[in-house]
BALOBA-1460 file (C-alpha; in Angstrom, 3 decimals):
// residues 340
<rec num="1" residu="x" x="-8.226" y="13.329" z="-3.134"/>
<rec num="2" residu="x" x="-9.602" y="16.691" z="-1.266"/>
<rec num="3" residu="x" x="-12.638" y="18.607" z="-3.735"/>
<rec num="4" residu="x" x="-14.191" y="21.160" z="-1.131"/>
<rec num="5" residu="x" x="-13.911" y="21.750" z="2.759"/>
<rec num="6" residu="x" x="-17.305" y="22.567" z="2.778"/>
<rec num="7" residu="x" x="-18.306" y="19.107" z="1.244"/>
<rec num="8" residu="x" x="-16.058" y="17.306" z="3.508"/>
<rec num="9" residu="x" x="-17.818" y="18.777" z="6.720"/>
<rec num="10" residu="x" x="-21.197" y="17.615" z="5.004"/>
<rec num="11" residu="x" x="-19.684" y="14.053" z="4.979"/>
<rec num="12" residu="x" x="-21.101" y="12.318" z="8.150"/>
<rec num="13" residu="x" x="-18.211" y="13.147" z="10.433"/>
<rec num="14" residu="x" x="-21.044" y="13.696" z="13.654"/>
<rec num="15" residu="x" x="-21.716" y="9.834" z="12.870"/>
<rec num="16" residu="x" x="-18.112" y="9.041" z="12.626"/>
<rec num="17" residu="x" x="-17.440" y="11.023" z="16.015"/>
<rec num="18" residu="x" x="-19.903" y="9.228" z="17.773"/>
<rec num="19" residu="x" x="-18.396" y="6.145" z="16.673"/>
<rec num="20" residu="x" x="-15.282" y="7.164" z="17.973"/>
<rec num="21" residu="x" x="-16.537" y="7.976" z="21.244"/>
<rec num="22" residu="x" x="-18.351" y="5.109" z="21.712"/>
<rec num="23" residu="x" x="-14.982" y="2.490" z="21.032"/>
<rec num="24" residu="x" x="-12.175" y="3.210" z="23.181"/>
<rec num="25" residu="x" x="-8.906" y="3.201" z="22.057"/>
<rec num="26" residu="x" x="-6.412" y="0.205" z="22.313"/>
<rec num="27" residu="x" x="-2.728" y="0.548" z="23.158"/>
<rec num="28" residu="x" x="-0.110" y="-1.194" z="21.113"/>
<rec num="29" residu="x" x="-0.431" y="-4.233" z="21.622"/>
<rec num="30" residu="x" x="2.506" y="-7.088" z="22.860"/>
<rec num="31" residu="x" x="3.863" y="-9.835" z="20.551"/>
<rec num="32" residu="x" x="1.357" y="-12.668" z="20.087"/>
<rec num="33" residu="x" x="3.049" y="-16.655" z="20.973"/>
<rec num="34" residu="x" x="4.571" y="-16.654" z="16.861"/>
<rec num="35" residu="x" x="5.456" y="-13.080" z="16.374"/>
<rec num="36" residu="x" x="8.253" y="-13.614" z="13.927"/>
<rec num="37" residu="x" x="12.009" y="-13.771" z="12.952"/>
<rec num="38" residu="x" x="14.846" y="-11.401" z="14.657"/>
<rec num="39" residu="x" x="15.981" y="-8.429" z="12.937"/>
<rec num="40" residu="x" x="19.319" y="-8.268" z="14.780"/>
<rec num="41" residu="x" x="19.312" y="-8.564" z="18.331"/>
<rec num="42" residu="x" x="15.380" y="-7.533" z="18.326"/>
<rec num="43" residu="x" x="12.865" y="-9.872" z="17.447"/>
<rec num="44" residu="x" x="11.025" y="-8.601" z="14.178"/>
<rec num="45" residu="x" x="7.867" y="-7.306" z="16.073"/>
<rec num="46" residu="x" x="9.614" y="-5.770" z="18.574"/>
<rec num="47" residu="x" x="11.358" y="-3.629" z="15.565"/>
<rec num="48" residu="x" x="8.562" y="-2.753" z="13.636"/>
<rec num="49" residu="x" x="6.583" y="-1.644" z="17.135"/>
<rec num="50" residu="x" x="9.533" y="0.565" z="17.620"/>
<rec num="51" residu="x" x="9.482" y="1.775" z="14.289"/>
<rec num="52" residu="x" x="5.557" y="2.064" z="14.518"/>
<rec num="53" residu="x" x="5.821" y="4.506" z="18.197"/>
<rec num="54" residu="x" x="8.481" y="6.940" z="16.832"/>
<rec num="55" residu="x" x="7.136" y="7.577" z="13.197"/>
<rec num="56" residu="x" x="3.899" y="7.836" z="14.919"/>
<rec num="57" residu="x" x="5.221" y="10.572" z="16.899"/>
<rec num="58" residu="x" x="7.283" y="12.546" z="14.436"/>
<rec num="59" residu="x" x="4.152" y="12.447" z="12.289"/>
<rec num="60" residu="x" x="1.747" y="14.157" z="14.429"/>
<rec num="61" residu="x" x="-1.934" y="13.148" z="14.057"/>
<rec num="62" residu="x" x="-4.419" y="10.933" z="15.367"/>
<rec num="63" residu="x" x="-2.970" y="7.373" z="14.442"/>
<rec num="64" residu="x" x="-5.556" y="3.830" z="14.082"/>
<rec num="65" residu="x" x="-3.863" y="1.145" z="13.484"/>
<rec num="66" residu="x" x="-3.506" y="-2.921" z="12.374"/>
<rec num="67" residu="x" x="-0.641" y="-4.639" z="11.489"/>
<rec num="68" residu="x" x="0.044" y="-8.282" z="11.851"/>
<rec num="69" residu="x" x="2.657" y="-10.939" z="10.388"/>
<rec num="70" residu="x" x="2.931" y="-14.899" z="10.300"/>
<rec num="71" residu="x" x="5.653" y="-16.167" z="12.144"/>
<rec num="72" residu="x" x="7.447" y="-19.333" z="11.409"/>
<rec num="73" residu="x" x="5.592" y="-21.940" z="12.675"/>
<rec num="74" residu="x" x="2.967" y="-20.410" z="10.211"/>
<rec num="75" residu="x" x="0.993" y="-19.064" z="12.443"/>
<rec num="76" residu="x" x="-0.644" y="-14.645" z="12.132"/>
<rec num="77" residu="x" x="0.161" y="-12.949" z="15.159"/>
<rec num="78" residu="x" x="-0.741" y="-9.109" z="16.027"/>
<rec num="79" residu="x" x="1.948" y="-6.624" z="15.978"/>
<rec num="80" residu="x" x="0.428" y="-3.590" z="16.855"/>
<rec num="81" residu="x" x="-3.104" y="-2.594" z="17.497"/>
<rec num="82" residu="x" x="-3.560" y="1.138" z="17.968"/>
<rec num="83" residu="x" x="-7.172" y="1.911" z="18.258"/>
<rec num="84" residu="x" x="-7.526" y="-0.506" z="15.881"/>
<rec num="85" residu="x" x="-11.441" y="-0.783" z="16.247"/>
<rec num="86" residu="x" x="-11.651" y="3.179" z="15.552"/>
<rec num="87" residu="x" x="-14.657" y="3.856" z="12.394"/>
<rec num="88" residu="x" x="-12.829" y="6.480" z="10.405"/>
<rec num="89" residu="x" x="-13.363" y="7.646" z="6.769"/>
<rec num="90" residu="x" x="-11.946" y="5.701" z="4.745"/>
<rec num="91" residu="x" x="-11.407" y="8.256" z="1.545"/>
<rec num="92" residu="x" x="-10.107" y="6.599" z="-1.363"/>
<rec num="93" residu="x" x="-8.836" y="3.332" z="0.732"/>
<rec num="94" residu="x" x="-12.716" y="2.353" z="0.353"/>
<rec num="95" residu="x" x="-12.241" y="2.156" z="-3.254"/>
<rec num="96" residu="x" x="-10.636" y="-1.297" z="-1.843"/>
<rec num="97" residu="x" x="-14.169" y="-2.568" z="-0.627"/>
<rec num="98" residu="x" x="-15.768" y="-0.936" z="-3.645"/>
<rec num="99" residu="x" x="-13.711" y="-3.381" z="-5.953"/>
<rec num="100" residu="x" x="-14.381" y="-6.162" z="-4.271"/>
<rec num="101" residu="x" x="-18.515" y="-6.007" z="-3.713"/>
<rec num="102" residu="x" x="-18.368" y="-5.188" z="-8.175"/>
<rec num="103" residu="x" x="-16.220" y="-8.758" z="-8.293"/>
<rec num="104" residu="x" x="-18.568" y="-10.137" z="-5.861"/>
<rec num="105" residu="x" x="-21.273" y="-9.790" z="-8.181"/>
<rec num="106" residu="x" x="-19.185" y="-10.717" z="-11.099"/>
<rec num="107" residu="x" x="-18.951" y="-13.982" z="-8.810"/>
<rec num="108" residu="x" x="-22.365" y="-14.612" z="-8.829"/>
<rec num="109" residu="x" x="-22.552" y="-14.263" z="-12.838"/>
<rec num="110" residu="x" x="-24.647" y="-11.133" z="-12.617"/>
<rec num="111" residu="x" x="-21.467" y="-9.349" z="-14.566"/>
<rec num="112" residu="x" x="-18.123" y="-9.617" z="-16.662"/>
<rec num="113" residu="x" x="-15.161" y="-8.134" z="-16.607"/>
<rec num="114" residu="x" x="-15.670" y="-7.448" z="-20.035"/>
<rec num="115" residu="x" x="-19.188" y="-5.503" z="-19.918"/>
<rec num="116" residu="x" x="-18.858" y="-2.311" z="-21.358"/>
<rec num="117" residu="x" x="-20.245" y="0.806" z="-20.255"/>
<rec num="118" residu="x" x="-20.048" y="4.568" z="-22.039"/>
<rec num="119" residu="x" x="-17.997" y="6.717" z="-21.078"/>
<rec num="120" residu="x" x="-19.717" y="10.514" z="-20.977"/>
<rec num="121" residu="x" x="-18.293" y="13.467" z="-20.507"/>
<rec num="122" residu="x" x="-21.372" y="14.079" z="-17.116"/>
<rec num="123" residu="x" x="-19.623" y="11.673" z="-15.433"/>
<rec num="124" residu="x" x="-16.004" y="12.715" z="-15.320"/>
<rec num="125" residu="x" x="-14.937" y="13.851" z="-12.284"/>
<rec num="126" residu="x" x="-11.649" y="15.544" z="-11.363"/>
<rec num="127" residu="x" x="-9.029" y="14.887" z="-8.287"/>
<rec num="128" residu="x" x="-7.072" y="11.844" z="-8.342"/>
<rec num="129" residu="x" x="-6.840" y="9.738" z="-11.572"/>
<rec num="130" residu="x" x="-6.816" y="9.323" z="-15.110"/>
<rec num="131" residu="x" x="-9.978" y="10.098" z="-16.801"/>
<rec num="132" residu="x" x="-10.940" y="13.743" z="-15.864"/>
<rec num="133" residu="x" x="-7.183" y="14.407" z="-18.345"/>
<rec num="134" residu="x" x="-8.600" y="13.330" z="-21.779"/>
<rec num="135" residu="x" x="-10.313" y="16.119" z="-22.493"/>
<rec num="136" residu="x" x="-12.508" y="15.036" z="-24.534"/>
<rec num="137" residu="x" x="-14.879" y="11.789" z="-23.904"/>
<rec num="138" residu="x" x="-17.181" y="9.118" z="-25.707"/>
<rec num="139" residu="x" x="-14.808" y="5.633" z="-25.188"/>
<rec num="140" residu="x" x="-17.068" y="2.492" z="-24.827"/>
<rec num="141" residu="x" x="-14.822" y="1.079" z="-21.372"/>
<rec num="142" residu="x" x="-14.993" y="-2.443" z="-19.852"/>
<rec num="143" residu="x" x="-15.308" y="-3.261" z="-16.122"/>
<rec num="144" residu="x" x="-11.748" y="-4.519" z="-15.895"/>
<rec num="145" residu="x" x="-10.260" y="-0.948" z="-17.508"/>
<rec num="146" residu="x" x="-12.337" y="1.153" z="-14.819"/>
<rec num="147" residu="x" x="-11.608" y="-1.246" z="-12.087"/>
<rec num="148" residu="x" x="-8.220" y="-1.156" z="-13.022"/>
<rec num="149" residu="x" x="-7.972" y="2.737" z="-12.797"/>
<rec num="150" residu="x" x="-9.567" y="2.818" z="-9.529"/>
<rec num="151" residu="x" x="-6.996" y="0.749" z="-7.781"/>
<rec num="152" residu="x" x="-3.998" y="1.731" z="-9.411"/>
<rec num="153" residu="x" x="-4.306" y="5.185" z="-10.108"/>
<rec num="154" residu="x" x="-7.246" y="5.908" z="-7.402"/>
<rec num="155" residu="x" x="-9.235" y="7.439" z="-10.632"/>
<rec num="156" residu="x" x="-12.410" y="9.030" z="-8.642"/>
<rec num="157" residu="x" x="-14.276" y="8.811" z="-11.962"/>
<rec num="158" residu="x" x="-13.888" y="5.029" z="-11.622"/>
<rec num="159" residu="x" x="-16.332" y="5.261" z="-8.602"/>
<rec num="160" residu="x" x="-19.094" y="6.605" z="-10.127"/>
<rec num="161" residu="x" x="-18.520" y="3.785" z="-13.259"/>
<rec num="162" residu="x" x="-19.078" y="1.194" z="-10.365"/>
<rec num="163" residu="x" x="-21.708" y="2.635" z="-9.616"/>
<rec num="164" residu="x" x="-23.661" y="2.409" z="-12.214"/>
<rec num="165" residu="x" x="-23.170" y="-1.575" z="-12.329"/>
<rec num="166" residu="x" x="-23.540" y="-1.657" z="-8.769"/>
<rec num="167" residu="x" x="-25.610" y="0.551" z="-6.175"/>
<rec num="168" residu="x" x="-24.825" y="2.015" z="-2.951"/>
<rec num="169" residu="x" x="-26.923" y="0.065" z="-1.199"/>
<rec num="170" residu="x" x="-26.213" y="-3.066" z="-3.178"/>
<rec num="171" residu="x" x="-22.529" y="-2.324" z="-1.802"/>
<rec num="172" residu="x" x="-23.405" y="-2.233" z="1.394"/>
<rec num="173" residu="x" x="-25.650" y="-4.928" z="1.368"/>
<rec num="174" residu="x" x="-22.600" y="-7.292" z="-0.179"/>
<rec num="175" residu="x" x="-20.747" y="-5.566" z="2.687"/>
<rec num="176" residu="x" x="-22.542" y="-6.655" z="4.986"/>
<rec num="177" residu="x" x="-23.067" y="-10.566" z="3.605"/>
<rec num="178" residu="x" x="-19.488" y="-10.788" z="3.797"/>
<rec num="179" residu="x" x="-19.360" y="-9.841" z="7.385"/>
<rec num="180" residu="x" x="-18.342" y="-6.140" z="7.399"/>
<rec num="181" residu="x" x="-20.413" y="-4.433" z="10.176"/>
<rec num="182" residu="x" x="-18.289" y="-0.576" z="10.035"/>
<rec num="183" residu="x" x="-17.021" y="-0.889" z="6.442"/>
<rec num="184" residu="x" x="-19.837" y="0.598" z="4.018"/>
<rec num="185" residu="x" x="-20.222" y="3.696" z="1.721"/>
<rec num="186" residu="x" x="-22.453" y="6.812" z="2.481"/>
<rec num="187" residu="x" x="-25.348" y="6.712" z="0.310"/>
<rec num="188" residu="x" x="-26.881" y="9.935" z="-1.540"/>
<rec num="189" residu="x" x="-30.068" y="10.727" z="-3.851"/>
<rec num="190" residu="x" x="-28.716" y="9.679" z="-6.894"/>
<rec num="191" residu="x" x="-28.561" y="5.193" z="-6.354"/>
<rec num="192" residu="x" x="-25.741" y="5.442" z="-8.343"/>
<rec num="193" residu="x" x="-23.264" y="7.966" z="-6.543"/>
<rec num="194" residu="x" x="-22.045" y="7.868" z="-3.195"/>
<rec num="195" residu="x" x="-19.394" y="9.211" z="-0.796"/>
<rec num="196" residu="x" x="-16.951" y="6.084" z="-0.032"/>
<rec num="197" residu="x" x="-18.036" y="6.225" z="3.974"/>
<rec num="198" residu="x" x="-16.103" y="4.573" z="6.849"/>
<rec num="199" residu="x" x="-14.291" y="2.061" z="8.014"/>
<rec num="200" residu="x" x="-12.412" y="0.728" z="10.896"/>
<rec num="201" residu="x" x="-8.048" y="-0.479" z="10.537"/>
<rec num="202" residu="x" x="-9.349" y="-4.394" z="12.084"/>
<rec num="203" residu="x" x="-11.409" y="-4.625" z="9.183"/>
<rec num="204" residu="x" x="-9.183" y="-3.375" z="6.759"/>
<rec num="205" residu="x" x="-7.230" y="-5.978" z="7.712"/>
<rec num="206" residu="x" x="-10.355" y="-8.383" z="7.916"/>
<rec num="207" residu="x" x="-10.657" y="-8.074" z="3.974"/>
<rec num="208" residu="x" x="-7.313" y="-8.181" z="3.566"/>
<rec num="209" residu="x" x="-6.392" y="-10.857" z="4.629"/>
<rec num="210" residu="x" x="-9.061" y="-12.579" z="3.140"/>
<rec num="211" residu="x" x="-8.427" y="-11.242" z="-0.173"/>
<rec num="212" residu="x" x="-5.039" y="-12.720" z="0.214"/>
<rec num="213" residu="x" x="-6.364" y="-16.412" z="1.297"/>
<rec num="214" residu="x" x="-8.997" y="-16.534" z="-1.636"/>
<rec num="215" residu="x" x="-11.757" y="-16.895" z="0.436"/>
<rec num="216" residu="x" x="-13.733" y="-13.177" z="0.285"/>
<rec num="217" residu="x" x="-13.890" y="-14.208" z="-3.279"/>
<rec num="218" residu="x" x="-13.140" y="-16.732" z="-5.732"/>
<rec num="219" residu="x" x="-9.382" y="-17.045" z="-7.081"/>
<rec num="220" residu="x" x="-10.049" y="-15.820" z="-10.514"/>
<rec num="221" residu="x" x="-11.069" y="-12.545" z="-8.897"/>
<rec num="222" residu="x" x="-8.880" y="-12.237" z="-6.125"/>
<rec num="223" residu="x" x="-5.868" y="-12.926" z="-8.742"/>
<rec num="224" residu="x" x="-7.347" y="-10.025" z="-10.451"/>
<rec num="225" residu="x" x="-8.223" y="-7.536" z="-8.069"/>
<rec num="226" residu="x" x="-4.416" y="-8.788" z="-6.380"/>
<rec num="227" residu="x" x="-2.335" y="-8.053" z="-9.644"/>
<rec num="228" residu="x" x="-3.659" y="-4.778" z="-9.915"/>
<rec num="229" residu="x" x="-2.480" y="-3.617" z="-5.922"/>
<rec num="230" residu="x" x="0.592" y="-4.978" z="-6.970"/>
<rec num="231" residu="x" x="1.979" y="-3.480" z="-10.291"/>
<rec num="232" residu="x" x="4.927" y="-1.458" z="-10.065"/>
<rec num="233" residu="x" x="3.043" y="1.578" z="-11.998"/>
<rec num="234" residu="x" x="0.988" y="2.100" z="-8.894"/>
<rec num="235" residu="x" x="1.342" y="3.967" z="-5.838"/>
<rec num="236" residu="x" x="5.039" y="4.316" z="-4.604"/>
<rec num="237" residu="x" x="5.483" y="7.800" z="-2.410"/>
<rec num="238" residu="x" x="4.662" y="5.312" z="0.992"/>
<rec num="239" residu="x" x="5.219" y="2.185" z="1.899"/>
<rec num="240" residu="x" x="6.835" y="1.151" z="-1.182"/>
<rec num="241" residu="x" x="9.381" y="4.431" z="-1.732"/>
<rec num="242" residu="x" x="12.687" y="3.148" z="-0.537"/>
<rec num="243" residu="x" x="11.865" y="-0.392" z="-2.280"/>
<rec num="244" residu="x" x="13.499" y="-2.116" z="-5.262"/>
<rec num="245" residu="x" x="11.360" y="-2.545" z="-8.524"/>
<rec num="246" residu="x" x="11.491" y="-6.616" z="-7.188"/>
<rec num="247" residu="x" x="10.177" y="-5.411" z="-3.755"/>
<rec num="248" residu="x" x="7.794" y="-2.930" z="-4.905"/>
<rec num="249" residu="x" x="6.097" y="-6.479" z="-6.822"/>
<rec num="250" residu="x" x="6.209" y="-8.149" z="-3.052"/>
<rec num="251" residu="x" x="3.707" y="-5.472" z="-1.797"/>
<rec num="252" residu="x" x="-0.007" y="-4.825" z="-2.564"/>
<rec num="253" residu="x" x="-0.697" y="-1.533" z="-1.030"/>
<rec num="254" residu="x" x="-3.562" y="1.456" z="-1.763"/>
<rec num="255" residu="x" x="-3.568" y="4.701" z="-0.732"/>
<rec num="256" residu="x" x="-6.240" y="7.438" z="0.473"/>
<rec num="257" residu="x" x="-5.514" y="11.229" z="1.621"/>
<rec num="258" residu="x" x="-8.484" y="13.769" z="1.782"/>
<rec num="259" residu="x" x="-9.235" y="16.191" z="4.570"/>
<rec num="260" residu="x" x="-11.765" y="17.137" z="7.062"/>
<rec num="261" residu="x" x="-12.898" y="19.879" z="9.622"/>
<rec num="262" residu="x" x="-9.985" y="18.437" z="11.687"/>
<rec num="263" residu="x" x="-6.927" y="17.891" z="9.896"/>
<rec num="264" residu="x" x="-5.676" y="16.226" z="6.322"/>
<rec num="265" residu="x" x="-5.968" y="12.593" z="6.591"/>
<rec num="266" residu="x" x="-3.168" y="10.117" z="4.894"/>
<rec num="267" residu="x" x="-3.844" y="6.510" z="4.896"/>
<rec num="268" residu="x" x="-2.299" y="3.330" z="3.685"/>
<rec num="269" residu="x" x="-3.355" y="-0.487" z="3.493"/>
<rec num="270" residu="x" x="-1.811" y="-3.533" z="1.673"/>
<rec num="271" residu="x" x="-0.070" y="-7.127" z="2.815"/>
<rec num="272" residu="x" x="3.247" y="-7.797" z="1.757"/>
<rec num="273" residu="x" x="4.018" y="-11.036" z="-0.262"/>
<rec num="274" residu="x" x="7.556" y="-13.328" z="0.525"/>
<rec num="275" residu="x" x="9.197" y="-14.536" z="-2.416"/>
<rec num="276" residu="x" x="6.802" y="-17.678" z="-2.507"/>
<rec num="277" residu="x" x="3.946" y="-15.364" z="-3.474"/>
<rec num="278" residu="x" x="2.751" y="-16.281" z="0.009"/>
<rec num="279" residu="x" x="0.910" y="-13.416" z="2.145"/>
<rec num="280" residu="x" x="3.506" y="-12.755" z="5.551"/>
<rec num="281" residu="x" x="2.025" y="-9.559" z="6.660"/>
<rec num="282" residu="x" x="-0.225" y="-7.336" z="6.037"/>
<rec num="283" residu="x" x="-0.984" y="-3.090" z="7.337"/>
<rec num="284" residu="x" x="-3.763" y="-0.776" z="7.987"/>
<rec num="285" residu="x" x="-2.657" y="2.218" z="9.153"/>
<rec num="286" residu="x" x="-4.911" y="5.224" z="9.646"/>
<rec num="287" residu="x" x="-4.114" y="9.057" z="10.333"/>
<rec num="288" residu="x" x="-6.243" y="11.747" z="10.534"/>
<rec num="289" residu="x" x="-5.942" y="14.916" z="12.439"/>
<rec num="290" residu="x" x="-2.966" y="15.724" z="10.499"/>
<rec num="291" residu="x" x="-1.184" y="19.221" z="8.952"/>
<rec num="292" residu="x" x="0.477" y="20.338" z="5.822"/>
<rec num="293" residu="x" x="-3.266" y="20.168" z="4.566"/>
<rec num="294" residu="x" x="-2.815" y="20.441" z="1.209"/>
<rec num="295" residu="x" x="0.242" y="18.372" z="0.390"/>
<rec num="296" residu="x" x="-0.578" y="15.172" z="-1.735"/>
<rec num="297" residu="x" x="3.106" y="14.563" z="-2.406"/>
<rec num="298" residu="x" x="6.120" y="12.090" z="-0.244"/>
<rec num="299" residu="x" x="6.780" y="15.139" z="1.834"/>
<rec num="300" residu="x" x="3.978" y="14.822" z="4.097"/>
<rec num="301" residu="x" x="5.207" y="13.489" z="7.424"/>
<rec num="302" residu="x" x="2.706" y="10.687" z="7.778"/>
<rec num="303" residu="x" x="3.821" y="9.553" z="3.911"/>
<rec num="304" residu="x" x="7.443" y="9.774" z="5.151"/>
<rec num="305" residu="x" x="6.329" y="7.828" z="8.016"/>
<rec num="306" residu="x" x="4.628" y="5.545" z="5.910"/>
<rec num="307" residu="x" x="8.197" y="4.963" z="3.605"/>
<rec num="308" residu="x" x="10.025" y="4.352" z="6.360"/>
<rec num="309" residu="x" x="7.416" y="1.935" z="8.069"/>
<rec num="310" residu="x" x="7.523" y="0.108" z="4.546"/>
<rec num="311" residu="x" x="11.249" y="-0.626" z="4.352"/>
<rec num="312" residu="x" x="10.776" y="-1.286" z="8.006"/>
<rec num="313" residu="x" x="8.159" y="-4.043" z="7.776"/>
<rec num="314" residu="x" x="9.887" y="-5.503" z="4.526"/>
<rec num="315" residu="x" x="12.767" y="-6.197" z="5.890"/>
<rec num="316" residu="x" x="11.537" y="-7.670" z="9.327"/>
<rec num="317" residu="x" x="9.448" y="-10.262" z="7.257"/>
<rec num="318" residu="x" x="12.683" y="-10.829" z="4.685"/>
<rec num="319" residu="x" x="13.557" y="-13.930" z="6.681"/>
<rec num="320" residu="x" x="10.199" y="-15.536" z="6.636"/>
<rec num="321" residu="x" x="8.656" y="-17.858" z="4.481"/>
<rec num="322" residu="x" x="4.982" y="-18.496" z="4.753"/>
<rec num="323" residu="x" x="5.116" y="-22.570" z="3.871"/>
<rec num="324" residu="x" x="1.465" y="-23.155" z="5.424"/>
<rec num="325" residu="x" x="-0.237" y="-19.938" z="2.976"/>
<rec num="326" residu="x" x="-3.724" y="-21.656" z="2.058"/>
<rec num="327" residu="x" x="-2.797" y="-19.572" z="-1.191"/>
<rec num="328" residu="x" x="-0.594" y="-17.717" z="-3.172"/>
<rec num="329" residu="x" x="-0.203" y="-14.695" z="-5.805"/>
<rec num="330" residu="x" x="2.403" y="-14.287" z="-7.996"/>
<rec num="331" residu="x" x="2.745" y="-11.333" z="-10.959"/>
<rec num="332" residu="x" x="4.562" y="-11.911" z="-14.082"/>
<rec num="333" residu="x" x="8.399" y="-10.072" z="-13.956"/>
<rec num="334" residu="x" x="8.879" y="-6.404" z="-15.075"/>
<rec num="335" residu="x" x="10.274" y="-6.119" z="-17.933"/>
<rec num="336" residu="x" x="10.694" y="-2.764" z="-19.825"/>
<rec num="337" residu="x" x="9.633" y="-2.334" z="-23.500"/>
<rec num="338" residu="x" x="10.966" y="0.169" z="-26.004"/>
<rec num="339" residu="x" x="7.946" y="-0.502" z="-28.313"/>
<rec num="340" residu="x" x="7.763" y="-2.002" z="-31.874"/>
């Protein structure tokens, strides 16, 4: 979340702007050969594209988007490709890439989810999250603990905790080794700290698709991250706003919001699953140069757009079952607990 305008102005806007100029924008793509079932009398892909064009116009700003869905025959088709190679600041969406780097080190046996680190006052960072709300510190917490906080409530202190176990340069090396060209954190003088850096909608889609198909990380690590991203205590203002609890549990999502000298940014990326736990749709919505700078709630125009698009996409995939999925992921059914 936002901290100071002066800090944001110094994050490397110039470098990202140069990348913008070097990468031409793309129009919304035509449907692929396997663009899915129909909603009413229109193909599902066309329903999504129409909703996207309308919500983008209503929200304003500059949008960079990639949406893909699985068709009845099991093939993945691009539904929206709108400036999907734009290099842009990911803000808290980047926390997903950071978590992938930590889990990669766990997969290699150099770290464990149960490893404990001290949570001291000098590492606490405000903004989004829970740790700064404690007001007193001194706990020992596991890697699993701060990764859960990182993804479920987008905790900023958890970013610093990740940097203690996987320094910034190592995060970038891991992401490069996994084939990501643009998705990077931005190192600072302290090797264990960093700004969250940049990505593209297409690379974010690739990360998500490989994660849900369990080719990016081990199956166990993939399931750990997806279990957090799908849990219904997470972010609800955008894609998952107008869904039941059961529907929300079929969506893994990560939100990012901040601002720079060009205006506000409101991003949301994720995956929707069919009832069997097979992935059926990916979305990567990056919107910047927006107004309503200090509104981080559900009434922000871009967040309203995400909510409409979430309902539209979920309804569009509801008739589809991805029978050919190489991997599936399930979460426990939510049951309330009254203590005891």
